[in-house]
N, C-alpha and C positions, 0 to 999 in steps of 0.2 A: 427625733435622731440625736444619737450620741456620738460626739467625735473624740478619738482618741490621738492625741499627739505624737508623733514620732520622728524624731530626726537621725535615727540610725540609718546607715549606708550599708551594713553588714547583709547579704540576702539571708545566710542562715539565720540570724535573730529575727529579720524580719517576716519570715516563712512561719517563724517560731510563735512571734506575737499574735497573727493572725490565727494559728492553729489553736493558741491559748485562748484566744477570746471567744474562738468558737465553742471549745470545750467547756469553759469554765466562767465566763462572764454571760450568765444566765440571766438576761433582761428581756422583756417583751419589746422594747425599743430597738431599732435598727441602730448598728454601731457603724460608723464609718471610719476606716483605716486607709491614710496613704502611706506609701513608702517609696524612697528613691535610693535603688541598689547600684552599687558599685559593679564595674562589669562582671555579667553571670549570665550563664544560660540556663533558663528555667524548663525542666523539662515536664511534661504531662505523665501523669500517674501510672499510665499503661504503657509508657514508652520505653525503648530499649536506648540508653544513654549513649552506648557507644555507637549507636546506627544514627544518631541524630548530631553529632558534634565532631568538629575537626581536632582530634585529640591533641595532636601535636601543637596546633596554634593555639590551643587552650592552656595547654601545658607552659608554652613558651611565654604566653602573656599574663599567666596568674589569674585566668578567667573561673570563677566559681561555677561549677555545674551542680545545681540544686533540683531535686524533685520535690514537686508540689504534690498537694493530695488532690487537686481536680484533674479531670482528664484534659484533650485535645493536645494541641501540637507544641514543639519547642518555640521558646520567645528569646531574644537576647535584650537584657536589660543593661543600661549606663547609667550615668549621673544626669544625662539628658532624658531620662524615661520618667514619668510619673506613674506609680501602680494605685489603684484604687481597689477596696474591697468593703462589699456591703454584708454586714454579718448580723443574722437575725434568726427569729424562730422559722422553722420550714412549716407554712400554712397549708401545704399540699397543693398549691395551685401557682407556686412561684418557680419552682425548679424548672430551667429551660426555657423560662419567660425571659430572655435577655433584653426585650424592650423596655420593660418594667425597670430594669436597674442602669442601662444606658441612657433612658429617658432623661433624667437629670443631668447627666454628663454633657449630653448633646446640649441640653438646653443651656447650662452654662458657657458652653463654648460658642453658642450663638451670642448670647450675651455679652462675650468677649470678642466678637466681631467676626467669628469663624463662621459664616452663615451656611458655608457648604458641607459641614459635619453632618453626617447622618449615619443611623445603622443600615447596614445592607447585608443581605442573605440572614443567616441564622444567628452569626455571633461576631460579626466584624463591623467597626466603625472605619466609615472611609471618607475621602474628600477627593471628589474627581475620581472615582473609582479606585483610589488608591488608598491603601488600608494604613491606618495609623493606631489602629487599637484591635488587641484580639481579648476576647472574653471566655470565661471558664466559669463552672460551677461545681460545688461539691456541697452533699449533705450527708448527714449522719445523726444519729439518736435526735430527731426531733428538730435539729439546727441546720443552718445551712450558711454558704456565704457564696456572693457572686463577686468575681475580681476581674480587673482588666488592667491593658496598659495604654497609656497615653504618651506616645513619642512626640515629646515637644522639640528637641534638638538632638536625638541620638546619633551617633556615628554609622551611617548605614554602611559604609564599607565593612567596619566591624561584623555587621550583622551578617553579611555575607560571608566573611572570613571565618567567624566562628562556627557558623554552621553549613560551612563548606564539606560534606562528607567525602572521605577518601573514596578512589574507585574500587576498592576490594569488593569482594563477592561475599555479601552478608545476607544469609537468610535468618530472617527471625519472624515472630508473630506479635511485634511490637507494632502500635499504631504509628504510622508515619507521619511527618509532618506535611503539609501542603505549603508552599512556597507562594506567596502573592506579591505583587507590586506593593511597595511601601512608600510612605512620605510622613515628614515631619510634620507637624503643627505649627511651627515657627514662621514659614513662609507666609502663612494664610492669616497670620495674626495682624492686626493695624500697626501701621508704620511705628507709632510711638510706644507698642509694646515688642517690637523684635528684639530688643536687647534685654528680655525677662529673662530672669534664671529660673531654674525648675523650680526652686523654692518659692519664689516669688507666683509663679504661675500656679501651683499648689494652693498658695494661700487665697489667690484670685477666684480660684475654682471654689473653693471652701466657703467664702463669702457668698458667691452667688448661689451656691447650694441651700445654705441658710437662710439667704436672704436678709443678711446684715449688712453693716458698714465696716465693722471692727471684729477683730478675732476675739476680742474680750467677749462678745456679745454671744458667742457660739457656745453651745450646751457641749460641755467639756469634762472627760474624765482623766485624771492624769494616773499613769501607772504607778504604784507603789512600790516599795522594796520588796514587798511579798511576791508583789505580782512578778517582778524580774526575776526572782529566785525561781519561780514556777516557769517562767519563760525559758530561762538557762537549760532548765532540765528538758523541754522540748527541742532545745537546739541539739543538746548532746545526745538526744535518743533519736532524732530523725535528721534534721537538715546539716548538721555538722558531722555526720556519720557517713562514711563511704558505702556501709551495706546498705542504708537507706537509698543514698544517691545513685549509686552504681548497681549495687548487690540485687537490687529489686526489678533490675532488667529481666525481660522475660528471656526465657532460653533462646539461644540463636547458635547458628553455625558459621563458622567463618572459614575460608579458604585463603591462603597466601602462597604465592608462586612468582619465583625468580630464577633467572638464569645465571650464573656466576662463571667465573672462567673454570672452576672447577665441576662444573655441570648445574643443570637444575636441581633447585629443591622445592618441592609441594608440601606444605603444611596444612592440614585439616583439623579444626578443632571444634569440639561442641562445649559452649559456655552455658553452666546454668548457675543462676543465682551469682555472677559475676566472676565465677572461678572456672576454670578450665577440668571439664567432667571426662574428656577424652581427647586424645591427640594422636594422629597418625602422620607420619613423616615418608613420603614418597621422593623419587627423584633417580637421576642416572650419575649422581656423584660415586666417586670410590673412596669408601670410608672403612676404617677398623672398628671391631667392636659390633655389639649388636644395637641397632638404632632405637630398639625397644626401651634402652636405657634412657636414652634423650625422652622418649615420649614420656616415660613414666614419672621422670623428673617435673614434667610440666603439670601433671595431673594434681587437681587441689590447690593450685596457684591462681591466686586473683588475677584476671586479665586486667593488668596494671602495670605501667612501665617499669616501676621501680621495684616492684616486688617480681616481676619477670627478670629483671637485670639480675637481682640477687640470686636467681636461680642457674640463669645462662652463665653467670660466673664461677659456678661450680662445675661448670661441663667442659671437657677437653675438646672444643670445637675442632680443631684441626685434626684430631684423631678420629672422630666421628664423620666429618665432612670433606676434609682436604684442607687448602690453604685460604681460609676465609677468617675473619676476626669475629669475636664475639658479639661487638656491635653489627655485624653483619647479619648474624643469626637474631640478634635482636630485635632490630630494625624489619626483619622478615615476619617475626612472630606478631609483633605488635605494630 
């Protein structure tokens, strides 16, 4: 097994590293990659980003939203979470065999004193039936990776806040996440390791996986300048790109309704590839002009707050709806 050291905390870069190693580091040996992301939501390949996250909260806190290659549900990452990835040739027997890839992680945790850690169901690692690790896989062109999370000391309140979806009526064909009871690993570590940082936790797991006493003894590949230049290309094309992270969401319909002093406004939209494909506005407000003017302005716009703000600011809201403000209309649409 080859270990690729990585101290980056940017999830856009970390997923790009994983993608690059999958596509271009063609070795028969398994590659082990660890990464620690700053606050971010990592959504599954087939999920609707808009449906999985609390967008207002995400925007307020500056939380990254990144679409990964693998399927499965949305997960929250922060600096208290360690992610691992095994990258290797697809031998035709390993895909969906989560036990194969979680076994060395579970063994390492047992060696650290976390005796209750175990694989439960298809792809979750749990302690006392509480989940601390979700796992997923992806395969392409004879290569695959199996990756997962290890919640050492994540802020569980942020997990709830960032993934608490608003109550709007959204209908889509995206794969929905299933929420589980979660726990951190930290409370189950021996007392002498209770103050362990995520980096120290990573290094301890690494030593136990390789069965050595020093990082210097680990079989390591250091990314070169050329590697980093190519990784930047993956970041730009995919994980740092709105079109990939949001635009690849499945088509969905959304309905927003609110009663104002001027009457009710009911907006219904169809969103394809992250952009409004169709919009209809109903209500019992008294407006001047044709409401189709407003509907037409929305068509083709990214379903993203700042893009919608630019459009709403061009609309004479009081003319079409009555005595409401531009922000009232924006907050209704988004």
